[in-house]
Structures are given as structure tokens and as C-alpha cells.
C-alpha positions in Angstrom: -0.7 -6.4 33.2 -1.5 -3.0 31.8 -3.5 -3.1 28.8 -1.3 -0.7 27.0 2.0 -2.6 28.0 3.9 -4.1 24.8 4.5 -7.7 25.3 8.2 -9.0 24.5 8.7 -11.5 21.8 9.4 -14.0 24.4 6.2 -13.2 26.4 4.0 -13.5 23.2 5.5 -16.9 22.2 5.2 -18.1 25.9 1.5 -17.1 26.0 0.5 -19.1 22.7 2.5 -22.2 24.0 0.8 -22.2 27.3 -2.6 -22.1 25.5 -3.7 -25.8 24.8 -6.2 -24.7 22.6 -3.7 -23.7 19.7 -1.6 -26.1 17.8 0.2 -25.7 14.5 3.0 -26.2 12.0 5.6 -23.8 11.0 7.2 -23.8 7.4 9.8 -21.2 6.7 11.9 -20.9 3.5 14.7 -18.4 2.9 16.0 -17.0 6.1 16.0 -19.9 8.6 13.5 -21.0 11.0 13.4 -17.8 12.9 9.8 -17.7 14.0 9.6 -21.4 15.2 12.9 -20.8 17.1 11.2 -18.0 19.0 8.7 -20.5 20.0 11.2 -23.1 20.9 13.2 -20.8 23.2 10.2 -20.0 25.1 9.1 -22.9 27.7 6.2 -25.2 26.8 6.7 -25.2 23.0 5.5 -28.8 22.9 2.1 -27.4 23.6 2.2 -25.4 20.2 4.4 -26.8 17.7 3.4 -29.9 15.9 6.1 -29.7 13.2 8.5 -27.3 11.7 10.2 -27.6 8.3 12.4 -25.8 5.9 12.4 -26.8 2.4 15.3 -24.9 1.1 16.4 -26.8 -1.8 14.2 -25.9 -4.8 13.5 -29.5 -5.8 12.5 -30.6 -2.3 10.2 -27.4 -2.1 8.5 -28.3 -5.6 7.9 -31.8 -4.3 5.9 -30.5 -1.3 4.2 -27.5 -2.6 4.4 -27.7 -6.4 6.5 -25.8 -8.9 6.6 -22.0 -8.7 7.7 -19.5 -11.3 8.9 -17.4 -8.4 9.7 -18.8 -4.7 9.5 -15.5 -2.9 5.9 -14.7 -4.0 2.4 -14.8 -2.5 1.7 -17.7 -4.9 4.4 -19.7 -3.1 3.2 -18.6 0.1 -0.5 -19.6 -0.5 0.6 -23.2 -1.6 2.7 -23.6 1.6 -0.3 -22.4 4.0 -2.8 -24.8 2.2 -0.5 -28.0 1.9 0.7 -27.7 5.5 -2.8 -26.6 7.2 -4.4 -29.6 5.2 -2.0 -32.0 6.4 -2.2 -31.0 9.9 -5.9 -31.0 10.1 -6.0 -34.4 8.2 -3.5 -36.0 10.7 -4.6 -34.5 14.0 -8.3 -33.3 13.6 -9.6 -37.0 14.6 -7.8 -37.0 17.9 -8.0 -33.4 18.9 -9.9 -31.2 16.6 -13.0 -30.9 19.1 -11.0 -28.6 21.3 -8.2 -27.4 19.2 -7.7 -24.5 16.9 -5.3 -25.6 14.1 -2.9 -23.3 12.3 -0.3 -23.2 9.7 2.3 -20.2 9.8 4.4 -19.9 6.6 6.8 -17.6 5.0 9.2 -17.4 1.8 11.6 -14.8 2.3 14.7 -13.4 0.4 17.1 -12.3 3.1 20.7 -10.9 2.9 23.0 -13.4 1.4 26.8 -13.6 0.6 27.8 -10.6 -1.5 24.2 -10.1 -1.9 23.0 -6.4 -2.6 19.4 -7.1 -3.9 16.0 -6.2 -2.4 15.4 -8.1 0.7 11.8 -8.8 1.2 9.3 -11.6 2.0 5.8 -13.0 2.3 4.4 -14.3 5.7 1.0 -15.8 6.5 -1.0 -17.7 8.9 -3.9 -20.0 8.1 -6.0 -20.7 11.3 -9.3 -21.6 12.7 -11.3 -19.1 14.6 -12.8 -21.8 16.6 -12.5 -25.6 16.6 -14.0 -27.7 13.8 -14.4 -24.4 11.7 -13.2 -23.5 8.1 -9.7 -21.6 8.4 -9.3 -17.9 7.7 -6.0 -16.4 6.4 -4.0 -13.3 6.9 -1.3 -12.4 4.6 1.5 -9.8 4.7 4.4 -8.7 2.7 7.6 -7.0 4.3 10.8 -5.4 3.3 13.6 -6.2 5.6 15.8 -2.9 5.8 18.7 -4.1 7.9 22.2 -4.6 6.2 23.2 -7.8 7.7 21.6 -11.3 7.5 21.6 -11.8 11.1 19.8 -8.7 11.9 17.1 -9.2 9.1 16.8 -12.9 10.7 16.1 -11.5 13.9 13.5 -9.0 12.8 11.7 -11.6 10.7 11.3 -13.8 13.7 9.9 -11.2 15.6 7.3 -10.1 13.0 6.3 -13.7 12.6 5.6 -14.0 16.4 3.8 -10.7 16.2 1.5 -11.9 13.4 0.6 -15.2 14.9 0.1 -13.3 18.5 -2.2 -10.6 16.6 -4.2 -13.3 14.6 -5.3 -14.8 18.0 -5.5 -11.8 20.2 -5.9 -8.6 18.5 -8.0 -9.4 15.3 -11.0 -7.4 16.9 -9.0 -4.1 16.6 -7.5 -3.4 13.3 -5.5 -0.5 14.6 -4.0 -2.7 17.5 -3.5 -5.6 15.1 -1.3 -3.4 12.5 0.7 -1.4 15.3 1.4 -4.7 16.9 3.2 -6.3 13.9 6.3 -4.5 14.4 6.4 -4.2 18.2 9.8 -4.6 19.8 11.2 -3.7 16.2 13.3 -0.5 16.0 11.4 1.8 13.6 13.3 1.6 10.1 14.3 -1.9 10.1 11.0 -3.4 8.6 8.4 -2.2 6.4 5.0 -3.9 6.0 3.4 -2.5 2.9 0.7 -5.2 2.4 -1.9 -7.0 4.6 -4.9 -9.0 3.7 -7.5 -10.9 5.6 -9.5 -13.5 3.9 -11.9 -16.4 4.6 -15.6 -16.7 5.6 -14.8 -15.6 9.3 -13.4 -12.2 7.9 -16.0 -11.6 5.3 -16.9 -8.1 7.1 -13.4 -7.2 7.0 -12.6 -4.3 4.4 -8.9 -4.9 3.3 -8.8 -1.3 2.0 -8.7 0.0 5.5 -5.8 -2.4 6.2 -3.9 -0.7 3.5 -5.1 2.9 5.1 -4.2 1.6 8.5 -0.6 0.5 7.5 0.1 3.9 6.0 -1.5 5.7 9.2 0.6 3.7 11.7 3.8 4.5 9.9 4.7 0.8 8.7 4.8 1.9 5.2 4.9 4.9 3.2 2.4 3.9 0.7 -0.3 0.9 0.1 -2.4 0.2 -2.8 -5.5 -1.5 -4.2 -6.7 -2.3 -7.4 -10.1 -1.4 -9.2 -11.7 -4.5 -7.7 -10.7 -3.2 -4.2 -8.2 -5.9 -3.9 -5.1 -5.0 -1.9 -1.9 -5.6 -3.9 1.8 -5.5 -3.3 3.3 -2.4 -5.1 6.4 -4.2 -6.4 4.4 -6.8 -8.2 1.7 -4.4 -9.4 4.0 -1.7 -10.6 7.2 -3.9 -11.8 8.5 -2.6 -15.2 5.2 -0.5 -16.0 5.1 3.0 -16.9 3.0 4.9 -14.6 0.5 7.7 -14.8 -0.2 9.2 -11.3 -3.0 11.9 -10.4 -2.6 13.4 -6.7 -5.9 14.6 -5.3 -8.4 14.6 -2.5 -11.3 13.3 -4.8 -13.7 14.7 -2.5 -15.9 14.5 -4.5 -14.4 12.9 -7.8 -15.3 15.1 -10.8 -15.3 14.8 -14.5 -12.6 17.2 -14.2 -10.4 14.4 -12.8 -11.1 12.1 -15.7 -10.4 14.7 -18.2 -7.0 15.3 -16.8 -6.2 11.4 -17.1 -7.5 11.4 -20.5 -5.6 14.4 -21.7 -2.5 13.0 -20.1 -3.0 9.7 -21.9 -2.9 11.4 -25.0 0.3 13.4 -24.5 1.9 10.2 -22.7 1.1 8.0 -25.8 3.6 10.3 -27.8 6.1 9.7 -25.2 5.8 6.0 -24.9 6.0 3.3 -27.5 2.9 1.2 -28.2 4.1 -1.5 -26.2 4.9 0.6 -23.2 1.5 2.3 -23.5 -0.2 -0.9 -23.3 1.5 -2.0 -20.1 1.1 1.5 -18.3 -0.9 1.8 -15.1 -3.1 4.7 -13.9 -3.1 5.4 -10.3 -5.3 7.7 -8.3 -3.2 9.0 -5.1 -4.8 10.1 -1.9 -2.5 11.3 0.8 -3.7 10.8 4.4 -3.5 14.6 4.9 -6.4 14.7 2.6 -8.5 12.4 4.6 -8.3 14.2 7.9 -11.5 15.5 9.6 -11.2 17.3 12.9 -7.9 15.8 13.1 -8.3 12.2 12.6 -9.0 10.0 9.5 -12.8 9.4 8.7 -12.8 5.7 7.6 -16.3 5.7 6.3 -15.6 8.8 4.3 -12.2 7.1 2.8 -14.2 4.1 1.8 -16.8 6.4 0.1 -14.1 8.1 -2.0 -12.5 4.7 -2.6 -15.8 3.3 -3.8 -16.2 6.3 -6.3 -12.8 5.8 -7.7 -13.4 1.9 -8.2 -16.6 2.7 -10.0 -14.5 4.5 -12.7 -12.1 1.6 -12.7 -9.2 3.2 -11.0 -6.5 1.8 -8.8 -5.9 3.9 -5.6 -2.6 4.6 -4.0 -2.7 5.8 -0.3 0.4 7.6 1.0 1.4 9.8 3.9 3.8 11.9 2.0 2.7 15.4 1.1 6.0 16.3 -1.0 5.9 15.2 -4.7 9.6 14.1 -4.6 8.7 11.5 -2.0 6.1 10.2 -4.2 8.5 10.0 -7.3 11.4 8.3 -5.2 8.5 5.6 -4.0 7.3 5.0 -7.5 10.9 4.9 -8.8 11.8 2.0 -6.4 9.6 -0.3 -8.3 10.1 0.6 -12.1 12.6 2.1 -14.3 9.8 3.0 -16.8 8.7 6.6 -17.4 6.4 8.1 -14.5 4.1 11.0 -15.4 2.6 13.1 -12.4 -0.3 14.7 -13.3 -1.1 18.1 -11.5 -3.0 21.3 -11.7 -1.3 24.7 -12.3 -2.2 25.4 -8.7 0.0 22.5 -7.5 2.8 23.3 -10.0 2.8 26.8 -8.3 3.2 25.0 -4.9 6.5 23.3 -5.9 8.3 26.4 -5.8 7.3 27.1 -2.2 10.1 26.7 0.7 7.8 24.9 2.9 7.8 21.8 0.8 11.8 21.7 1.0 12.1 22.7 4.7 13.8 19.4 5.7 16.0 19.5 2.9 19.5 21.2 3.2 19.4 22.0 -0.6 15.9 23.6 -0.3 13.8 24.0 -3.3 16.5 22.9 -5.8 17.2 19.7 -4.0 13.4 18.9 -4.0 13.4 19.3 -7.7 16.5 17.1 -8.1 15.0 14.4 -6.1 11.8 14.8 -8.0 13.4 14.5 -11.3 16.2 12.1 -10.4 14.8 9.2 -12.3 12.5 9.2 -15.2 9.8 11.5 -13.9 7.8 14.0 -15.8 5.0 16.5 -14.9 2.0 16.6 -16.8 0.4 20.0 -16.1 -3.1 20.6 -16.6 -4.4 24.3 -17.6 -6.3 26.7 -15.3 -8.7 29.4 -16.4 -7.8 32.8 -14.6 -11.3 34.1 -13.8 -9.9 37.6 -13.3 -7.7 38.1 -16.2 -9.7 35.6 -18.5 -6.4 34.1 -19.4 -6.0 30.3 -19.9 -2.9 29.5 -17.9 -0.9 26.4 -19.2 2.5 25.0 -18.4 3.7 26.8 -21.3 2.6 30.3 -20.4 3.1 29.8 -16.5 5.0 32.4 -14.8 7.2 30.7 -12.3 8.4 32.9 -9.2 11.0 35.5 -10.3 14.0 33.8 -9.0 13.0 30.5 -10.7 11.9 31.5 -14.3 15.0 30.5 -16.1 15.3 27.1 -14.1 11.6 26.4 -15.0 12.3 27.4 -18.7 15.0 24.7 -18.4 12.8 22.2 -17.1 10.2 22.9 -20.3 12.9 22.7 -22.8 14.1 19.4 -21.4 10.7 18.0 -21.5 10.6 17.4 -17.6 7.2 19.5 -17.9 4.5 18.9 -20.4 1.6 21.0 -21.0 -1.5 19.2 -21.6 -5.0 20.3 -23.0 -8.4 20.4 -21.6 -11.4 18.5 -23.4 -14.2 20.5 -22.2 -13.1 24.2 -21.1 -16.3 24.3 -18.9 -14.8 21.7 -16.4 -12.1 24.4 -15.4 -14.9 26.4 -13.7 -15.5 23.7 -10.9 -12.9 22.2 -8.5 -13.5 19.7 -5.7 -13.5 22.4 -3.2 -16.3 24.4 -5.0 -18.3 21.2 -5.6 -18.2 20.3 -2.0 -19.4 23.7 -0.9 -22.3 23.3 -3.4 -23.3 19.9 -1.5 -22.7 21.4 1.7 -24.9 24.2 1.1 -27.7 21.9 0.0 -27.5 23.8 -3.6 -28.7 22.0 -6.8 -26.6 21.6 -9.9 -23.7 19.9 -8.4 -24.4 16.4 -9.8 -23.5 17.6 -13.4 -19.8 17.8 -12.3 -19.8 14.3 -11.1 -19.2 11.2 -13.4 -22.5 9.2 -13.5 -20.7 6.1 -12.4 -19.7 7.7 -9.0 -23.0 9.6 -8.3 -24.2 6.9 -5.8 -21.2 6.9 -3.9 -21.0 10.6 -3.6 -24.5 10.9 -2.4 -23.9 8.0 -0.1 -20.7 10.0 1.3 -22.5 13.2 1.7 -26.1 11.8 2.8 -25.9 13.6 6.0 -24.9 16.9 4.9 
């Protein structure tokens, strides 16, 4: 069989069934036992399936896995994975543990119900041994089910489950192959996988931030995120009912200028939000994959260095594949109804009035602004110093393109756009692009523009320059 050939769900299930060295248990809650069903439909399921279970009733589920605040959550998934694996290992290790790698596959899912229009999503995971008689590792993912009918969602869920188990055993040495295989044989747009995490001693060298990046690169999600500790998190959980401040940039390198943009925005934001809202607010630094390209491909080492620099400054990082501002606004609005502040420079504000960012919209620029401001979104605009005229250009005195000046004034008057200040005007003279040119030319003095906490990472990033 050619290496590039995509295996069907049946072929993957059959291959695992015929592998006598792999044996496990399936526990699935919320959308039927669709993954286990795929293995039963293939021949030889007795070679793989030790047990299947669906504890739909909450009382029964709690009796097995303990009480849960939310039943479709990572916490519930983790308790399922541990309980089922430990029970399997305890009962079967004495008789076949020497030559068998045990696994537990679990999911907890909210699929489409009767007269149900809510968010359909779920957590899937596999806890398994890399070799017999070793401590187990785990792979966990979160997915959104985008089909309209329960039957279609169940079918897609079963396929993702089989793909995950197969990838865990056969594709774990290639992150790109692993990620891209998760949605194999599923038509694009039926599922979104927005979180993937490896854990355990056997995966100690896996950087889960690269998993987040690969999900976005492979088109399985529009965005993925990790917190200031580098832990990959699921957006719906992290952003739920929280006001957001988002700064877009390449952060190559991260500058004191970026920190001032956030600080000045925070001062204005505190006048927009209540004290309670401000306390719950979250700051995000967003990097588009377009800003990570080098010679047409993403440089993973460069990405990790930028991520390390931002984390050294206690920033949560959002990775996206959307250049358009309205797409970012739509994505964030999916998870919170609280105010969203997008921080940008005068230069990027000017970009919003260019046709190229609305080329795929029938309503052109006006539609792009309509989508941008559809929900509770505001733009916080950082000033720019015009070196030729010596003028400080702010959101208040910014001259929009001729045909858009009245529209721009409308946005200002209705507080959709806010002017923010600058803490140290000297910062305006140095952008990331200018700093990068200094670094690449070997010139001195660039370090003074970079926060002290991030200097080590920036030096490491450009050590070959």
C-alpha cells in the first residue's frame, strides 16, 4: 500500500483488531458508542475490545467516575481515562501484560438532541502504553461537531475516534501526519479540532505549542491557544464570559512598544468596563501563520522562540490563520458576549480601508466593517509619529481615505474606535521591522527596545544572524 494512500475507517479498525499486541476498553458518553461500533463492524474485534460501556445516566456515571461540575469537560474525560485504564491494567496485566500494550479510549460529547440548537462539541482521549509494562501516556483533543443532524455527528465522531486511536499507535513520530490524519475520510467543514495535547513520560519531548500550531496549519481549526505557562487550552473554556484585549502582531521581536500598547489600552479599557469585568478580562497576543512564514513555510524553531518571549512576559498566545480582522472578531465572539478590544497601530487601521481585505465579501469594505463590529467589538488605536511632518497621528486626527471619512467619524462618535495614548514617545521610533533590521545587520543598540524578560529568547532566536 502506498505511503500516501489514506486508509478508510474500516481499514484502520481492522488493522488494530488484527494486532494482537493492542488491547483496550471503550467508554463513550453522549453520542452513542460510535468508535467502538467501528471496531465491531470490522472483523476480529475480539482481538482489540476488552469492554465497551456507555454510562449515560448521571447517577451511574458519577458512581463510576466521581461527581462532575460539567459532564462534557476535560475533567470528566480525564477521570474516565484513568478509571477505565487502571481497571483494565489491574485485571488483565497478570495474564497478558508481558506482551500487550493496554489502552483506554474515552469520550464525553454533547451531540445534537431533539429540538436542540446548542453548541455540539466533545472531548476525546486515549490513555495507552507505548510498550508493554510501561507507564501510560495520554493524548487528548477537543472537537466541535458542525453537522446539523445527530446521525451525521455520530458518524463523524466515530471516524475521529478511530483516527485518534490509529494515529496514537502508528503516526506518533510525525506531528504533521498525526494531526492531518485526525480528520481523514471526513468532508472538510464537518468537524473542527481546536485543541490537542500529549502528556506522559513517553511524550516528554513533545512541545504541545507545536500541536496548536499544526492544528491551525492543517486547517482543522481557525485558531488555537496556549497560556502563559505554555499549556495548550481550549478556547471556549479559557474565554468563556470574559472581556478580551487582543494585540495582533508578528512579535519578531517582541518590543517594549508592544507592552506599552497593552498598558495604554488597559487604561482606556478600565473606563469602558466595570471593576468586576476588568478583573475577569484576558489579554491575548495573536500571531497569524502568515507572520510565521519563511521562504514559504513555517519555521517551527522561530515560532517557539517568539512564543517563549511572550510567555516570559506572562502573555497568552493565540495562533490564527486569518489575516482579516473581521474573522478574528467573529472567532472571539463565538466564546464571549463581553466587550472585545482589538489593539492595533495607525498603520493597521489604515489597512482596514483597503479593498484587498474584503475581496471575498460581496459587500466589500462596508461588509467587512459590519462583520468586525457586529458584536461587542471596539478598536483601540495606538498613535504613530510621522517622521516627515513631525505630527503625532492618533485615532482622533487620523485621516481616513476620502470616501470613508464620514463613516470613520461615525465609528469614532459611536465609540467603536478609541484613541489610546503612549507612555514613552521614544518607543514610536522603533518598530519590530526596524529592530529586526538592526539585529540582522549586526548593529548595536537594539537590545534597549526589547523587554529585559524577553532578551534571552530574542538572542536565542537570532543566534545565527
